[in-house]
BAMAR-400719 format. One record per residue (C-alpha): x, y, z; residue number from 1. Coordinates in Angstrom, 3 decimals, padded with zeros to 6 digits. Example, Ala and Ser with C-alpha at 12.3 -4.5 7.8 and 13.67 -1.06 7.14 Angstrom:
! residues 2
          X          Y          Z     k
    012.300   -004.500    007.800     1
    013.670   -001.060    007.140     2
//
This chain:
! residues 325
          X          Y          Z     k
    021.401   -033.470    053.566     1
    022.383   -031.768    050.297     2
    025.965   -030.587    050.175     3
    026.782   -027.008    049.076     4
    028.277   -028.120    045.721     5
    025.222   -030.261    045.009     6
    022.942   -027.348    045.960     7
    024.746   -024.987    043.582     8
    024.525   -027.573    040.830     9
    020.793   -027.994    041.412    10
    020.323   -024.227    041.562    11
    022.243   -023.765    038.325    12
    020.203   -026.486    036.671    13
    016.977   -024.856    037.787    14
    018.157   -021.508    036.426    15
    019.014   -023.076    033.084    16
    015.652   -024.813    032.991    17
    013.933   -021.528    033.776    18
    015.939   -019.817    031.057    19
    014.993   -022.551    028.581    20
    011.325   -022.130    029.469    21
    011.647   -018.363    028.983    22
    013.170   -018.913    025.560    23
    010.346   -021.244    024.613    24
    007.760   -018.733    025.848    25
    009.413   -015.727    024.226    26
    011.468   -016.804    021.227    27
    012.919   -014.246    018.867    28
    010.721   -014.181    015.770    29
    012.019   -013.482    012.284    30
    009.935   -011.139    010.140    31
    010.753   -010.800    006.465    32
    009.817   -007.486    004.839    33
    009.503   -007.233    001.051    34
    009.466   -003.631   -000.210    35
    008.593   -002.801   -003.844    36
    010.319    000.577   -003.475    37
    012.192    001.354   -000.251    38
    011.805    000.027    003.268    39
    011.806    003.487    004.862    40
    008.526    004.838    003.481    41
    006.686    007.105    005.918    42
    003.586    004.892    006.491    43
    005.887    002.180    007.871    44
    006.346    004.269    011.020    45
    002.792    003.319    011.938    46
    003.715   -000.359    011.536    47
    006.779   -000.128    013.799    48
    004.910    001.849    016.465    49
    001.977   -000.581    016.420    50
    004.333   -003.549    016.790    51
    005.991   -001.820    019.743    52
    002.610   -001.278    021.401    53
    002.093   -005.045    021.068    54
    005.455   -005.593    022.793    55
    007.153   -006.754    019.638    56
    010.456   -004.896    019.676    57
    013.691   -005.454    017.793    58
    016.028   -007.031    018.882    59
    014.396   -008.229    022.101    60
    011.856   -010.591    020.532    61
    011.762   -009.870    016.794    62
    014.342   -009.536    014.049    63
    013.595   -007.942    010.685    64
    015.034   -009.163    007.398    65
    014.623   -006.586    004.613    66
    014.639   -006.789    000.843    67
    013.792   -003.733   -001.292    68
    013.280   -003.589   -005.055    69
    013.831    000.136   -005.527    70
    010.782    000.386   -007.796    71
    011.914   -002.439   -010.102    72
    009.012   -004.901   -010.098    73
    011.045   -007.505   -011.993    74
    013.316   -007.913   -008.957    75
    010.481   -008.880   -006.597    76
    010.349   -012.656   -007.357    77
    014.070   -013.092   -006.650    78
    013.912   -010.978   -003.498    79
    010.857   -012.902   -002.260    80
    012.710   -016.184   -002.813    81
    015.676   -014.845   -000.825    82
    013.398   -013.957    002.082    83
    011.791   -017.406    002.064    84
    015.263   -018.957    002.261    85
    015.784   -016.987    005.486    86
    012.919   -019.032    007.028    87
    010.911   -016.129    008.452    88
    008.059   -016.728    010.889    89
    006.043   -014.133    008.949    90
    006.657   -012.481    005.593    91
    005.224   -008.958    005.222    92
    004.794   -007.411    001.791    93
    004.443   -003.667    001.483    94
    002.473   -001.510   -000.880    95
    000.991   -003.079   -003.998    96
   -000.143   -006.324   -005.584    97
    003.142   -007.228   -007.290    98
    004.998   -007.822   -004.023    99
    002.179   -009.959   -002.650   100
    002.107   -012.101   -005.802   101
    005.882   -012.557   -005.677   102
    005.725   -013.676   -002.044   103
    002.823   -016.047   -002.667   104
    004.644   -017.674   -005.566   105
    007.814   -017.985   -003.510   106
    006.084   -020.019   -000.797   107
    002.731   -021.592   -000.073   108
    003.634   -022.351    003.534   109
    005.303   -019.258    005.026   110
    002.583   -017.028    006.576   111
    002.236   -013.814    004.546   112
    000.688   -010.486    005.563   113
    000.135   -008.302    002.484   114
   -000.340   -004.581    003.073   115
   -002.161   -002.184    000.731   116
   -003.122   -004.598   -002.044   117
   -005.986   -003.879   -004.447   118
   -008.164   -006.803   -005.511   119
   -006.718   -009.862   -003.760   120
   -009.417   -012.189   -005.084   121
   -008.978   -011.296   -008.761   122
   -005.209   -011.542   -008.327   123
   -005.636   -015.108   -007.075   124
   -004.043   -014.350   -003.706   125
   -007.018   -015.433   -001.575   126
   -010.113   -017.548   -002.061   127
   -012.314   -014.799   -000.635   128
   -011.917   -011.796    001.628   129
   -013.827   -013.486    004.462   130
   -012.021   -016.821    004.118   131
   -008.576   -016.314    002.552   132
   -007.831   -020.027    002.560   133
   -004.091   -020.223    001.921   134
   -001.039   -018.820    003.639   135
   -001.762   -015.155    002.809   136
   -004.017   -012.527    004.325   137
   -003.753   -008.793    004.942   138
   -005.119   -005.333    004.270   139
   -006.781   -004.287    001.013   140
   -007.009   -000.824   -000.519   141
   -010.079   -001.890   -002.478   142
   -013.084    000.296   -001.691   143
   -016.100    000.578   -003.941   144
   -016.864    004.062   -005.176   145
   -013.392    005.585   -004.810   146
   -012.951    006.215   -008.531   147
   -016.441    007.701   -008.759   148
   -015.660    010.066   -005.880   149
   -012.473    011.221   -007.600   150
   -014.353    012.003   -010.797   151
   -016.982    013.852   -008.775   152
   -014.238    015.971   -007.199   153
   -012.891    016.823   -010.648   154
   -016.374    018.040   -011.575   155
   -016.508    020.098   -008.370   156
   -013.258    021.822   -009.298   157
   -014.294    022.268   -012.942   158
   -018.028    021.710   -013.532   159
   -017.475    022.039   -017.295   160
   -014.991    019.129   -017.424   161
   -016.032    016.754   -020.206   162
   -012.847    014.937   -021.183   163
   -010.729    013.233   -018.535   164
   -007.505    011.338   -019.232   165
   -006.769    008.309   -017.043   166
   -003.350    006.707   -016.676   167
   -003.659    002.949   -016.387   168
   -001.810   -000.352   -016.649   169
   -003.768   -003.199   -018.187   170
   -001.282   -005.699   -016.712   171
   -001.966   -004.547   -013.158   172
   -004.475   -006.896   -011.426   173
   -006.407   -003.948   -009.993   174
   -006.537   -002.147   -013.333   175
   -009.545   -003.930   -014.845   176
   -011.693   -003.320   -011.776   177
   -010.641    000.323   -011.446   178
   -011.272    000.947   -015.146   179
   -014.776   -000.517   -014.896   180
   -015.530    001.756   -011.951   181
   -014.192    004.812   -013.771   182
   -016.127    004.016   -016.957   183
   -019.391    003.492   -015.079   184
   -018.919    006.702   -013.095   185
   -018.050    008.650   -016.249   186
   -021.390    007.745   -017.841   187
   -023.246    009.037   -014.809   188
   -021.256    012.276   -014.789   189
   -021.357    012.846   -018.553   190
   -017.578    012.543   -018.849   191
   -015.592    011.069   -021.721   192
   -012.657    008.922   -020.575   193
   -009.379    008.496   -022.455   194
   -007.251    005.594   -021.184   195
   -003.502    006.073   -021.538   196
   -001.447    002.948   -020.855   197
    001.565    003.353   -018.570   198
    003.073   -000.009   -017.635   199
    006.641    001.304   -017.360   200
    008.279    004.736   -017.065   201
    009.029    004.971   -020.805   202
    005.293    004.837   -021.548   203
    004.836    008.180   -019.830   204
    006.443    009.976   -022.768   205
    003.708    008.689   -025.090   206
    000.982    009.508   -022.579   207
    002.328    013.035   -022.117   208
    002.509    013.579   -025.865   209
   -001.092    012.413   -026.275   210
   -002.349    014.727   -023.538   211
   -000.345    017.670   -024.874   212
   -002.008    017.176   -028.259   213
   -005.561    016.387   -027.109   214
   -005.698    018.765   -024.127   215
   -008.008    016.896   -021.717   216
   -009.931    018.928   -019.175   217
   -008.466    016.930   -016.297   218
   -006.286    013.962   -015.393   219
   -006.974    011.058   -013.038   220
   -003.975    009.126   -011.699   221
   -004.598    005.775   -009.924   222
   -002.227    004.194   -007.392   223
   -000.088    001.909   -009.535   224
    003.491    001.392   -008.435   225
    005.069    002.811   -011.595   226
    002.928    005.961   -011.312   227
    003.795    006.510   -007.659   228
    007.488    006.122   -008.428   229
    007.197    008.616   -011.301   230
    005.049    011.099   -009.387   231
    007.502    013.994   -009.758   232
    007.368    013.753   -013.574   233
    003.587    013.418   -013.634   234
    003.010    016.352   -011.288   235
    005.449    018.509   -013.257   236
    003.771    017.683   -016.579   237
    000.294    018.484   -015.214   238
    001.512    021.822   -013.829   239
    003.406    022.856   -016.968   240
    000.428    021.999   -019.183   241
   -002.100    023.461   -016.763   242
   -004.097    020.228   -016.491   243
   -005.927    019.812   -013.158   244
   -005.135    016.335   -011.840   245
   -006.526    014.246   -009.008   246
   -004.366    011.549   -007.483   247
   -005.008    008.504   -005.343   248
   -002.186    009.170   -002.868   249
   -001.154    012.224   -000.910   250
    002.501    011.813   -001.936   251
    001.544    013.370   -005.283   252
    000.204    016.500   -003.576   253
    003.320    016.745   -001.425   254
    005.274    016.649   -004.686   255
    003.302    019.679   -005.936   256
    000.061    018.115   -007.168   257
   -003.397    019.624   -006.857   258
   -005.584    017.153   -004.955   259
   -005.566    013.569   -003.729   260
   -008.248    011.327   -002.338   261
   -007.639    007.776   -001.289   262
   -007.053    005.224    001.409   263
   -005.193    006.504    004.457   264
   -002.215    004.153    004.253   265
   -000.999    004.810    007.781   266
   -004.063    003.105    009.238   267
   -003.485    000.028    007.061   268
    000.095   -000.330    008.240   269
   -001.018    000.050    011.845   270
   -003.608   -002.702    011.448   271
   -001.045   -004.937    009.745   272
    000.872   -005.145    013.017   273
   -002.078   -006.880    014.654   274
   -002.037   -009.510    011.905   275
    001.650   -010.178    012.489   276
    000.998   -010.445    016.220   277
   -001.872   -012.911    015.751   278
    000.150   -015.122    013.415   279
    003.113   -015.145    015.810   280
    000.703   -016.268    018.544   281
   -000.516   -019.160    016.430   282
   -003.370   -017.934    014.222   283
   -003.336   -019.159    010.624   284
   -003.581   -016.630    007.747   285
   -006.312   -018.824    006.249   286
   -008.551   -017.924    009.203   287
   -007.834   -014.180    009.284   288
   -010.243   -012.266    006.996   289
   -008.785   -009.660    004.655   290
   -009.692   -006.202    005.922   291
   -010.959   -003.495    003.592   292
   -010.203    000.181    004.224   293
   -012.437    002.350    006.388   294
   -010.298    005.492    006.623   295
   -009.790    007.835    003.668   296
   -007.908    011.092    003.278   297
   -008.521    014.177    001.158   298
   -005.526    016.483    000.672   299
   -005.667    019.762   -001.279   300
   -002.883    022.135   -002.290   301
   -003.966    025.778   -002.394   302
   -000.662    026.706   -004.023   303
   -001.245    024.284   -006.906   304
   -004.821    025.521   -007.330   305
   -003.614    029.129   -007.505   306
   -000.973    028.244   -010.095   307
   -003.691    026.660   -012.238   308
   -006.000    029.653   -011.788   309
   -008.577    027.554   -009.956   310
   -010.721    028.427   -006.979   311
   -011.041    025.585   -004.518   312
   -014.775    024.988   -003.918   313
   -015.783    025.612   -000.284   314
   -017.489    022.203   -000.256   315
   -014.144    020.509   -000.942   316
   -012.243    022.677    001.525   317
   -014.749    021.808    004.235   318
   -014.204    018.075    003.628   319
   -010.414    018.239    003.349   320
   -008.387    016.362    005.941   321
   -005.340    018.464    005.113   322
   -004.867    021.715    003.211   323
   -001.378    022.571    002.007   324
   -000.844    026.339    001.813   325
//
């Protein structure tokens, strides 16, 4: 017969064993988050909500470790190294190629999920989209034909547009591919392209001076980090100089710009949560194919069009996902 004290001891031991098993089954995972700008950008809400739907909730079973660069790309390598030192189970990099490169260089063993990166193959981040190979996978913003569609929309707004200025950064891994697409599309549309290099905020002054002197018919602004961070200045210049501009992200239109067409970032962040979940459950990034975007968003500002003296073509209005009055 088991005495009461012995029974309590056995019961306590069983409870501790059960608790230990529970901890093994549901450990708290550490997720590092590397942000090129801030870690409170709106699309991230989709990421948090998607994680919650997968029953990954802070602090019950996940803990986030944040590092944000505030738009200073030069800080990313140091911040990535700091995150690796925290020994995260997964390291998530937000918008752009620079953060993904910094994370990849900081570790070739920590699983990395890169969100909203352009050409991962050209940047040397993965062996191929179907078979990433290393410790990094994620969601790409690369979609063939996007630049051509933007130029076509410029022609819809102003059929007589012949000279289009394009802000670019030759040091950006996506830049060469985007420029090739724009150049090829321009030939088909009988448009002359002027490339204006903007690798840092100070370069905008030169680009603005060039456009003020040459008076292009329109402006095309790709989704480079420095351009997104300087969107208020770019939108203001285009408005003051009455240059119709098309942007790759809706944030420009919300800042007063005319029109944007590009990848719907919210859907990418939502999908990224499933990658984190799979890696936590044991999948290797090398075996998770990089996903390319399937959802795009067209946003038009009627107020900006009116200020420029432009009529928004009914064909564009009919295709718009959002119209800002």
